[in-house]
mmCIF file of the C-alpha atoms, coordinates in Angstrom:
data_MODEL
# 
_entry.id   MODEL 
# 
loop_
_atom_site.group_PDB 
_atom_site.id 
_atom_site.type_symbol 
_atom_site.label_atom_id 
_atom_site.label_alt_id 
_atom_site.label_comp_id 
_atom_site.label_asym_id 
_atom_site.label_entity_id 
_atom_site.label_seq_id 
_atom_site.pdbx_PDB_ins_code 
_atom_site.Cartn_x 
_atom_site.Cartn_y 
_atom_site.Cartn_z 
_atom_site.occupancy 
_atom_site.B_iso_or_equiv 
_atom_site.pdbx_formal_charge 
_atom_site.auth_seq_id 
_atom_site.auth_comp_id 
_atom_site.auth_asym_id 
_atom_site.auth_atom_id 
_atom_site.pdbx_PDB_model_num 
ATOM 1  C CA . MET A 1 1  ? 81.347 76.370  146.035 1.00 0.00 ? 1  MET A CA 1 
ATOM 2  C CA . THR A 1 2  ? 80.461 73.517  144.157 1.00 0.00 ? 2  THR A CA 1 
ATOM 3  C CA . TYR A 1 3  ? 80.125 72.733  140.792 1.00 0.00 ? 3  TYR A CA 1 
ATOM 4  C CA . SER A 1 4  ? 79.423 69.543  138.198 1.00 0.00 ? 4  SER A CA 1 
ATOM 5  C CA . ASN A 1 5  ? 81.483 69.169  135.534 1.00 0.00 ? 5  ASN A CA 1 
ATOM 6  C CA . GLY A 1 6  ? 78.965 67.474  133.280 1.00 0.00 ? 6  GLY A CA 1 
ATOM 7  C CA . ILE A 1 7  ? 79.994 63.817  133.485 1.00 0.00 ? 7  ILE A CA 1 
ATOM 8  C CA . GLY A 1 8  ? 78.004 61.920  135.736 1.00 0.00 ? 8  GLY A CA 1 
ATOM 9  C CA . ASP A 1 9  ? 77.055 63.254  139.343 1.00 0.00 ? 9  ASP A CA 1 
ATOM 10 C CA . TRP A 1 10 ? 80.821 63.511  139.993 1.00 0.00 ? 10 TRP A CA 1 
ATOM 11 C CA . LYS A 1 11 ? 81.349 67.318  141.874 1.00 0.00 ? 11 LYS A CA 1 
ATOM 12 C CA . GLY A 1 12 ? 84.471 68.934  142.996 1.00 0.00 ? 12 GLY A CA 1 
ATOM 13 C CA . LEU A 1 13 ? 84.885 71.727  145.725 1.00 0.00 ? 13 LEU A CA 1 
ATOM 14 C CA . SER A 1 14 ? 86.442 74.759  144.413 1.00 0.00 ? 14 SER A CA 1 
ATOM 15 C CA . SER A 1 15 ? 87.402 77.805  146.804 1.00 0.00 ? 15 SER A CA 1 
ATOM 16 C CA . VAL A 1 16 ? 88.298 81.396  145.219 1.00 0.00 ? 16 VAL A CA 1 
ATOM 17 C CA . ALA A 1 17 ? 90.106 83.697  147.990 1.00 0.00 ? 17 ALA A CA 1 
ATOM 18 C CA . PRO A 1 18 ? 89.852 87.194  147.246 1.00 0.00 ? 18 PRO A CA 1 
ATOM 19 C CA . ALA A 1 19 ? 93.257 88.828  146.033 1.00 0.00 ? 19 ALA A CA 1 
ATOM 20 C CA . PRO A 1 20 ? 95.205 90.902  148.671 1.00 0.00 ? 20 PRO A CA 1 
ATOM 21 C CA . SER A 1 21 ? 93.969 94.269  148.630 1.00 0.00 ? 21 SER A CA 1 
ATOM 22 C CA . GLU A 1 22 ? 97.528 95.522  148.414 1.00 0.00 ? 22 GLU A CA 1 
ATOM 23 C CA . ASN A 1 23 ? 97.709 94.309  144.684 1.00 0.00 ? 23 ASN A CA 1 
ATOM 24 C CA . ARG A 1 24 ? 94.132 95.780  143.971 1.00 0.00 ? 24 ARG A CA 1 
ATOM 25 C CA . PRO A 1 25 ? 94.682 99.247  141.683 1.00 0.00 ? 25 PRO A CA 1 
ATOM 26 C CA . THR A 1 26 ? 93.510 101.972 143.716 1.00 0.00 ? 26 THR A CA 1 
ATOM 27 C CA . GLU A 1 27 ? 90.808 104.378 142.237 1.00 0.00 ? 27 GLU A CA 1 
ATOM 28 C CA . ASN A 1 28 ? 93.937 106.868 141.792 1.00 0.00 ? 28 ASN A CA 1 
ATOM 29 C CA . GLN A 1 29 ? 95.796 104.503 139.862 1.00 0.00 ? 29 GLN A CA 1 
ATOM 30 C CA . LYS A 1 30 ? 92.625 103.457 137.659 1.00 0.00 ? 30 LYS A CA 1 
ATOM 31 C CA . ALA A 1 31 ? 92.209 106.958 136.549 1.00 0.00 ? 31 ALA A CA 1 
ATOM 32 C CA . ALA A 1 32 ? 96.009 107.347 135.843 1.00 0.00 ? 32 ALA A CA 1 
ATOM 33 C CA . ALA A 1 33 ? 95.693 104.351 133.928 1.00 0.00 ? 33 ALA A CA 1 
ATOM 34 C CA . PRO A 1 34 ? 96.480 105.195 129.554 1.00 0.00 ? 34 PRO A CA 1 
ATOM 35 C CA . PRO A 1 35 ? 93.034 105.801 127.257 1.00 0.00 ? 35 PRO A CA 1 
ATOM 36 C CA . VAL A 1 36 ? 91.936 102.413 126.018 1.00 0.00 ? 36 VAL A CA 1 
ATOM 37 C CA . ARG A 1 37 ? 92.328 103.406 122.033 1.00 0.00 ? 37 ARG A CA 1 
ATOM 38 C CA . PRO A 1 38 ? 88.925 101.838 120.449 1.00 0.00 ? 38 PRO A CA 1 
ATOM 39 C CA . GLN A 1 39 ? 89.391 98.866  118.011 1.00 0.00 ? 39 GLN A CA 1 
ATOM 40 C CA . THR A 1 40 ? 88.852 99.381  114.470 1.00 0.00 ? 40 THR A CA 1 
ATOM 41 C CA . ASP A 1 41 ? 87.232 96.948  112.052 1.00 0.00 ? 41 ASP A CA 1 
ATOM 42 C CA . ALA A 1 42 ? 88.529 95.985  108.712 1.00 0.00 ? 42 ALA A CA 1 
ATOM 43 C CA . ALA A 1 43 ? 87.582 94.287  105.615 1.00 0.00 ? 43 ALA A CA 1 
ATOM 44 C CA . THR A 1 44 ? 89.360 92.870  102.652 1.00 0.00 ? 44 THR A CA 1 
ATOM 45 C CA . LEU A 1 45 ? 87.775 91.161  99.189  1.00 0.00 ? 45 LEU A CA 1 
ATOM 46 C CA . SER A 1 46 ? 88.688 88.103  97.963  1.00 0.00 ? 46 SER A CA 1 
ATOM 47 C CA . PRO A 1 47 ? 89.836 88.076  94.464  1.00 0.00 ? 47 PRO A CA 1 
ATOM 48 C CA . THR A 1 48 ? 85.834 87.552  93.178  1.00 0.00 ? 48 THR A CA 1 
ATOM 49 C CA . GLY A 1 49 ? 84.858 90.347  95.334  1.00 0.00 ? 49 GLY A CA 1 
ATOM 50 C CA . ASN A 1 50 ? 87.800 92.528  93.733  1.00 0.00 ? 50 ASN A CA 1 
ATOM 51 C CA . LEU A 1 51 ? 86.358 91.608  90.225  1.00 0.00 ? 51 LEU A CA 1 
ATOM 52 C CA . ILE A 1 52 ? 82.661 92.414  91.192  1.00 0.00 ? 52 ILE A CA 1 
ATOM 53 C CA . SER A 1 53 ? 83.473 95.281  92.821  1.00 0.00 ? 53 SER A CA 1 
ATOM 54 C CA . GLN A 1 54 ? 85.455 96.605  89.619  1.00 0.00 ? 54 GLN A CA 1 
ATOM 55 C CA . ALA A 1 55 ? 82.600 95.630  87.292  1.00 0.00 ? 55 ALA A CA 1 
ATOM 56 C CA . LEU A 1 56 ? 79.923 97.669  89.130  1.00 0.00 ? 56 LEU A CA 1 
ATOM 57 C CA . ASN A 1 57 ? 82.332 100.693 89.826  1.00 0.00 ? 57 ASN A CA 1 
ATOM 58 C CA . GLY A 1 58 ? 83.760 100.754 85.975  1.00 0.00 ? 58 GLY A CA 1 
ATOM 59 C CA . SER A 1 59 ? 82.404 101.847 83.476  1.00 0.00 ? 59 SER A CA 1 
ATOM 60 C CA . ASP A 1 60 ? 80.931 100.709 80.125  1.00 0.00 ? 60 ASP A CA 1 
ATOM 61 C CA . VAL A 1 61 ? 82.323 102.996 77.537  1.00 0.00 ? 61 VAL A CA 1 
ATOM 62 C CA . ARG A 1 62 ? 85.289 101.037 75.639  1.00 0.00 ? 62 ARG A CA 1 
ATOM 63 C CA . THR A 1 63 ? 87.153 104.154 75.261  1.00 0.00 ? 63 THR A CA 1 
ATOM 64 C CA . ASP A 1 64 ? 90.036 102.335 73.258  1.00 0.00 ? 64 ASP A CA 1 
ATOM 65 C CA . LYS A 1 65 ? 87.337 102.174 70.608  1.00 0.00 ? 65 LYS A CA 1 
ATOM 66 C CA . VAL A 1 66 ? 86.028 105.191 71.216  1.00 0.00 ? 66 VAL A CA 1 
ATOM 67 C CA . ASP A 1 67 ? 89.724 106.830 70.647  1.00 0.00 ? 67 ASP A CA 1 
ATOM 68 C CA . GLN A 1 68 ? 89.521 105.042 67.136  1.00 0.00 ? 68 GLN A CA 1 
ATOM 69 C CA . ILE A 1 69 ? 86.261 106.290 65.609  1.00 0.00 ? 69 ILE A CA 1 
ATOM 70 C CA . ARG A 1 70 ? 87.245 109.680 66.730  1.00 0.00 ? 70 ARG A CA 1 
ATOM 71 C CA . GLN A 1 71 ? 90.206 109.613 65.410  1.00 0.00 ? 71 GLN A CA 1 
ATOM 72 C CA . SER A 1 72 ? 88.366 108.281 62.198  1.00 0.00 ? 72 SER A CA 1 
ATOM 73 C CA . ILE A 1 73 ? 85.966 111.176 62.341  1.00 0.00 ? 73 ILE A CA 1 
ATOM 74 C CA . ALA A 1 74 ? 89.008 113.969 62.225  1.00 0.00 ? 74 ALA A CA 1 
ATOM 75 C CA . SER A 1 75 ? 90.732 112.416 60.037  1.00 0.00 ? 75 SER A CA 1 
ATOM 76 C CA . GLY A 1 76 ? 87.764 111.659 57.144  1.00 0.00 ? 76 GLY A CA 1 
ATOM 77 C CA . THR A 1 77 ? 87.962 108.256 57.077  1.00 0.00 ? 77 THR A CA 1 
ATOM 78 C CA . TYR A 1 78 ? 85.168 107.013 59.121  1.00 0.00 ? 78 TYR A CA 1 
ATOM 79 C CA . ASN A 1 79 ? 82.280 105.779 57.105  1.00 0.00 ? 79 ASN A CA 1 
ATOM 80 C CA . VAL A 1 80 ? 79.178 104.198 57.479  1.00 0.00 ? 80 VAL A CA 1 
ATOM 81 C CA . SER A 1 81 ? 77.405 101.810 55.660  1.00 0.00 ? 81 SER A CA 1 
ATOM 82 C CA . SER A 1 82 ? 73.588 103.502 54.810  1.00 0.00 ? 82 SER A CA 1 
ATOM 83 C CA . ALA A 1 83 ? 72.425 99.573  54.876  1.00 0.00 ? 83 ALA A CA 1 
ATOM 84 C CA . ASP A 1 84 ? 73.298 100.065 57.996  1.00 0.00 ? 84 ASP A CA 1 
ATOM 85 C CA . VAL A 1 85 ? 71.580 102.802 59.202  1.00 0.00 ? 85 VAL A CA 1 
ATOM 86 C CA . ALA A 1 86 ? 68.494 102.194 57.326  1.00 0.00 ? 86 ALA A CA 1 
ATOM 87 C CA . ASP A 1 87 ? 68.620 98.736  59.622  1.00 0.00 ? 87 ASP A CA 1 
ATOM 88 C CA . LYS A 1 88 ? 69.063 100.926 62.928  1.00 0.00 ? 88 LYS A CA 1 
ATOM 89 C CA . MET A 1 89 ? 66.314 103.273 62.160  1.00 0.00 ? 89 MET A CA 1 
ATOM 90 C CA . LEU A 1 90 ? 63.636 100.647 61.245  1.00 0.00 ? 90 LEU A CA 1 
ATOM 91 C CA . GLN A 1 91 ? 64.439 98.532  64.391  1.00 0.00 ? 91 GLN A CA 1 
ATOM 92 C CA . SER A 1 92 ? 64.173 101.947 66.380  1.00 0.00 ? 92 SER A CA 1 
ATOM 93 C CA . LEU A 1 93 ? 60.920 102.159 64.983  1.00 0.00 ? 93 LEU A CA 1 
ATOM 94 C CA . ALA A 1 94 ? 60.228 98.613  65.984  1.00 0.00 ? 94 ALA A CA 1 
ATOM 95 C CA . ASP A 1 95 ? 60.975 98.872  69.447  1.00 0.00 ? 95 ASP A CA 1 
# 
């Protein structure tokens, strides 16, 4: 067999002999080999990817503020300015 190593026109000769038949596994030996387990893929997120994932899966609800308002309503101390309510009503009508 001849081949070129890609350097000029230099050619080398090489011969490859088949392995002796006693070293080759027989069909029965091939069948007795343990089954090959399929490989599984794994992925990990970078710290930035983790933050994005949490932001996408997270909630927009600020539970601490909701709990505070809920307690104020339950205790009767929650007060809303009538001017604020009127402003929001006008903004809602304008949209």
